[in-house]
C-alpha positions as CSV (number, residue, x, y, z in Angstrom):
1,M,-6.5,1.4,-8.6
2,N,-5.0,1.6,-12.1
3,V,-3.0,-1.5,-12.9
4,R,-1.3,-2.5,-16.1
5,T,-3.4,-5.6,-16.6
6,G,-6.7,-4.0,-15.8
7,L,-7.4,-6.8,-13.3
8,L,-9.6,-4.7,-11.0
9,S,-11.7,-3.1,-13.8
10,D,-14.4,-5.7,-13.8
11,S,-17.4,-5.5,-11.5
12,L,-19.6,-8.0,-9.8
13,P,-21.7,-7.6,-6.6
14,I,-18.9,-7.4,-4.1
15,A,-20.8,-9.0,-1.3
16,S,-21.5,-12.2,-3.3
17,A,-17.9,-12.3,-4.5
18,C,-16.6,-12.1,-0.9
19,E,-18.7,-15.1,0.1
20,E,-16.0,-17.4,-1.4
21,T,-13.4,-16.3,1.1
22,G,-15.4,-14.5,3.9
23,T,-13.2,-11.4,3.5
24,G,-13.9,-8.4,5.6
25,N,-16.3,-9.7,8.3
26,S,-13.8,-9.6,11.2
27,F,-12.7,-6.1,10.1
28,Q,-16.2,-4.8,10.1
29,K,-16.7,-6.1,13.6
30,L,-13.5,-4.5,14.8
31,L,-14.4,-1.2,13.1
32,R,-17.8,-1.1,14.8
33,Q,-16.0,-1.7,18.1
34,G,-13.7,1.2,17.4
35,C,-16.5,3.6,16.6
36,S,-18.5,2.6,19.7
37,C,-15.5,3.5,21.9
38,L,-15.4,7.0,20.6
39,T,-18.0,8.2,23.1
40,V,-19.1,11.8,23.5
41,D,-17.3,12.1,26.9
42,L,-14.1,10.6,25.4
43,L,-14.1,13.0,22.5
44,A,-14.8,16.0,24.7
45,A,-11.8,15.0,26.9
46,L,-9.3,15.0,23.9
47,P,-7.3,18.1,22.8
48,A,-9.6,20.3,20.7
49,K,-7.9,19.6,17.3
50,E,-7.8,15.8,17.7
51,G,-11.3,15.6,19.3
52,Q,-12.8,17.5,16.3
53,A,-10.9,15.2,13.9
54,W,-12.2,12.1,15.6
55,R,-15.8,13.5,15.6
56,T,-15.5,14.0,11.9
57,V,-14.3,10.5,11.3
58,K,-17.0,9.0,13.4
59,D,-19.8,11.1,11.8
60,R,-18.6,10.2,8.3
61,L,-18.5,6.5,9.2
62,K,-22.0,6.7,10.7
63,Q,-23.3,8.4,7.5
64,S,-21.7,5.7,5.3
65,T,-23.5,2.7,6.8
66,T,-26.3,1.0,5.0
67,S,-27.4,-0.7,8.2
68,D,-26.1,-1.1,11.8
69,E,-24.3,-4.2,10.7
70,E,-22.2,-3.0,7.8
71,F,-19.9,-0.2,6.8
72,R,-19.8,0.4,3.1
73,D,-17.6,3.5,2.5
74,L,-14.4,3.5,4.5
75,D,-12.8,6.6,3.0
76,A,-13.2,8.4,6.3
77,L,-10.4,6.3,7.8
78,K,-7.9,7.8,5.4
79,D,-8.1,11.0,7.5
80,V,-6.8,9.3,10.6
81,T,-3.2,10.4,11.5
82,I,-0.7,9.3,14.0
83,D,-1.3,12.4,16.1
84,M,-5.0,11.4,16.3
85,L,-4.1,7.9,17.4
86,D,-1.6,9.2,20.0
87,A,-4.3,11.4,21.5
88,L,-6.5,8.5,22.5
89,P,-6.4,6.8,25.9
90,D,-4.5,3.4,26.1
91,A,-7.5,1.1,25.6
92,E,-9.1,3.0,22.7
93,R,-5.7,3.6,21.1
94,S,-5.1,-0.2,21.2
95,I,-8.3,-0.8,19.4
96,W,-7.6,1.7,16.7
97,W,-4.0,0.5,16.2
98,E,-5.5,-2.9,15.5
99,I,-7.9,-1.3,13.0
100,W,-5.0,0.3,11.3
101,Q,-3.2,-3.1,11.3
102,E,-6.0,-4.4,9.1
103,Y,-7.1,-1.3,7.2
104,S,-3.8,-0.1,5.7
105,L,-2.6,-3.4,4.3
106,L,-0.3,-3.2,7.2
107,M,-0.2,-6.9,8.0
108,E,2.0,-7.3,5.0
109,G,2.6,-3.8,3.9
110,T,3.5,-0.4,5.3
111,D,1.8,-0.4,8.7
112,L,1.8,2.2,11.4
113,R,3.3,-0.4,13.9
114,M,6.1,-1.0,11.5
115,L,6.7,2.7,11.0
116,S,6.6,3.3,14.7
117,G,9.1,0.5,15.2
118,M,11.4,1.8,12.5
119,A,11.4,5.2,14.3
120,A,12.3,3.5,17.5
121,Q,15.1,1.5,15.7
122,D,13.4,-1.8,16.4
123,N,15.2,-4.5,14.5
124,S,12.1,-6.6,13.7
125,A,10.4,-3.5,12.2
126,W,13.4,-2.8,10.0
127,E,13.6,-6.5,9.0
128,K,10.0,-6.3,7.9
129,Y,10.7,-3.1,5.9
130,S,13.7,-4.7,4.2
131,V,11.7,-7.8,3.2
132,L,8.8,-5.7,1.8
133,F,10.5,-2.7,0.3
134,T,14.1,-3.4,-0.6
135,P,13.1,-5.6,-3.6
136,L,10.7,-2.9,-4.8
137,L,13.4,-0.2,-4.5
138,T,15.9,-2.4,-6.2
139,R,13.6,-2.9,-9.2
140,Q,12.8,0.8,-9.4
141,I,16.4,1.9,-9.3
142,S,17.5,-0.9,-11.6
143,R,15.1,0.5,-14.2
144,L,17.1,3.8,-14.1
145,F,20.4,2.0,-14.5
146,P,20.0,-1.0,-16.7
147,E,23.7,-1.6,-16.7
148,G,23.4,-2.3,-12.9
149,R,25.7,0.6,-12.0
150,A,25.6,4.4,-11.6
151,G,29.2,5.1,-12.7
152,D,31.3,3.3,-10.1
153,I,28.4,2.6,-7.7
154,G,26.3,-0.5,-8.0
155,V,22.5,-0.5,-7.8
156,E,22.6,-2.6,-4.6
157,D,24.9,0.1,-3.0
158,L,22.5,2.8,-4.1
159,V,19.6,0.9,-2.4
160,Q,21.7,0.5,0.7
161,Q,22.3,4.3,0.7
162,V,18.6,5.0,0.4
163,N,17.9,2.7,3.3
164,I,20.6,4.3,5.4
165,K,19.2,7.8,4.7
166,L,15.7,6.5,5.6
167,F,17.1,5.0,8.8
168,L,18.5,8.4,9.8
169,A,15.4,10.4,8.7
170,I,12.5,8.2,9.7
171,G,12.2,9.8,13.2
172,D,11.1,13.0,11.4
173,F,8.4,11.3,9.3
174,R,4.8,12.1,10.1
175,R,2.1,10.2,8.2
176,E,-0.4,12.9,7.1
177,R,-2.4,11.0,4.5
178,F,-2.5,7.8,2.4
179,G,0.6,7.8,0.2
180,S,2.7,9.7,2.7
181,F,5.3,7.0,3.3
182,R,5.4,6.0,-0.3
183,R,6.1,9.7,-1.2
184,Y,8.6,10.0,1.6
185,M,10.6,7.0,0.2
186,R,10.4,8.3,-3.3
187,L,11.8,11.7,-2.3
188,I,14.6,10.2,-0.3
189,A,15.5,7.8,-3.1
190,A,15.5,10.7,-5.6
191,G,17.7,12.8,-3.4
192,V,20.3,10.0,-2.9
193,I,20.4,9.3,-6.6
194,I,20.7,13.0,-7.5
195,D,23.6,13.4,-5.0
196,T,25.3,10.3,-6.5
197,L,25.1,11.8,-10.0
198,R,26.4,15.2,-9.2
199,S,29.9,14.3,-10.1
200,T,30.7,15.2,-13.7
201,H,31.7,11.8,-15.0
202,R,28.7,10.1,-13.5
203,R,26.3,12.8,-14.7
204,E,27.6,12.7,-18.3
205,R,27.3,8.9,-18.4
206,H,23.8,8.9,-17.0
207,E,22.2,12.1,-18.2
208,A,18.9,10.5,-19.0
209,A,18.6,8.9,-15.6
210,Y,19.5,12.2,-14.0
211,R,16.7,14.0,-15.8
212,E,14.2,11.2,-14.9
213,V,15.1,11.3,-11.3
214,Q,14.6,15.0,-11.2
215,E,11.0,14.3,-12.2
216,L,10.6,12.1,-9.2
217,L,10.7,15.2,-7.1
218,I,7.4,16.4,-8.7
219,D,4.4,14.6,-7.4
220,E,2.3,14.7,-10.6
221,S,5.1,13.8,-13.0
222,A,4.9,10.7,-15.2
223,Q,7.9,9.3,-13.4
224,S,6.3,9.7,-10.0
225,Q,3.1,8.2,-11.3
226,Q,5.1,5.2,-12.6
227,W,6.8,4.9,-9.2
228,D,3.3,4.8,-7.6
229,H,2.1,2.3,-10.2
230,E,4.9,-0.1,-9.4
231,Y,4.0,0.2,-5.7
232,Q,0.4,-0.5,-6.5
233,M,1.3,-3.6,-8.5
234,S,3.4,-4.7,-5.5
235,V,0.3,-4.2,-3.2
236,L,-1.8,-6.2,-5.7
237,Q,0.6,-9.1,-5.5
238,I,0.5,-8.9,-1.6
239,A,-3.3,-8.9,-1.6
240,W,-3.5,-11.8,-4.1
241,G,-1.1,-13.7,-1.9
242,K,-3.5,-13.4,1.0
243,L,-6.5,-14.6,-1.0
244,R,-5.0,-17.1,-3.3
245,D,-5.5,-20.2,-1.2
246,G,-9.2,-19.5,-0.8
247,F,-9.9,-20.2,-4.5
248,N,-10.0,-23.2,-6.7
249,P,-6.4,-24.1,-7.5
250,K,-7.1,-24.1,-11.3
251,H,-8.6,-20.6,-10.9
252,S,-5.6,-19.4,-9.0
253,E,-3.3,-20.7,-11.7
254,V,-5.2,-18.6,-14.2
255,Y,-5.1,-15.5,-12.1
256,D,-1.4,-15.9,-11.4
257,R,-0.8,-15.6,-15.1
258,L,-3.2,-12.6,-15.4
259,I,-1.2,-10.8,-12.7
260,D,2.0,-11.6,-14.6
261,G,0.5,-9.8,-17.6
262,R,-0.1,-12.9,-19.8
263,S,-2.6,-12.6,-22.6
264,T,-5.8,-14.6,-22.8
265,A,-4.4,-16.5,-25.8
266,E,-1.2,-17.4,-23.8
267,I,-3.2,-18.6,-20.9
268,E,-5.4,-20.7,-23.2
269,A,-2.4,-22.4,-24.7
270,E,-0.6,-23.0,-21.4
271,L,-3.5,-24.2,-19.2
272,Q,-6.0,-25.4,-21.8
273,V,-8.7,-23.1,-20.5
274,N,-11.0,-21.3,-23.0
275,A,-11.3,-17.5,-23.2
276,A,-14.8,-17.4,-21.7
277,N,-13.7,-19.3,-18.6
278,I,-10.7,-17.0,-18.2
279,R,-13.0,-14.0,-18.3
280,Q,-15.3,-15.6,-15.7
281,I,-12.4,-16.4,-13.4
282,K,-11.2,-12.8,-13.7
283,K,-14.7,-11.5,-12.9
284,R,-14.9,-13.8,-9.9
285,I,-11.6,-12.9,-8.3
286,S,-11.0,-9.3,-9.1
287,P,-13.9,-7.9,-7.0
288,V,-12.6,-9.9,-4.0
289,I,-9.2,-8.3,-4.3
290,K,-10.8,-4.9,-4.8
291,Q,-12.9,-5.3,-1.6
292,L,-9.8,-6.3,0.3
293,L,-8.0,-3.1,-0.9
294,R,-11.0,-1.0,0.0
295,D,-11.1,-2.5,3.5
296,W,-7.4,-2.1,4.1
297,G,-6.7,0.9,2.0
298,E,-3.3,1.9,0.5
299,L,-0.5,4.0,2.0
């Protein structure tokens, strides 16, 4: 995860770092339960495509264990799709939904329950989406239009148009891989903004923004990478919010400022903490966040 402040670049033994908060134990237990329910008979009873996909996931998870008690490498879970979940019987599907609720940062982020609820036009799911993603969209679109307007249309109106378009299109969304929903949102937002700037007077006034938005349609462009980077920073803030209360309050104050992009010198002056202690706090907390993101993944 490449973040502006380099907060996750340090390394310590993750197991020892997690002892401070106990992160991940309940998830590992749930994951073992999910794997054990994928019996040979159950997999044989599934449609051929989904059955083979689940066999691959189970085999990869088995191969990634260092012991019967702990899963180390959870990348195999990134291959799980909604179609695979839908193919499971009720009891097993319930377990794997719960795994996804943990794994994909879905408790506070883009979870499959939320996406399913959005597709079913469930108000609570859309309220959750609004709380989590409307501020992020507003920041991203505001960067394109620093004056706060695209011609005669305000940034807030543009965000609302994106949300309306998403509301109308979400039923067609199928999550195929990590990043699918993030990409889906980016393409919808880019399409709405391009349509808005098609009129001559708006296009002439915001030519630079128009060119930048065109780049959002290209997955590997610098603008798309910046979009993803902003999402990642938002995820980092969410993860830190989950862990913050588990640390010494003084350490949390330091890390708050690191996430905000403050320099070591600025933190020294503000909190009267020397540079060596700041580095140790960073090395203590960063692996715990990194482990949380590894366990839950990113969409």
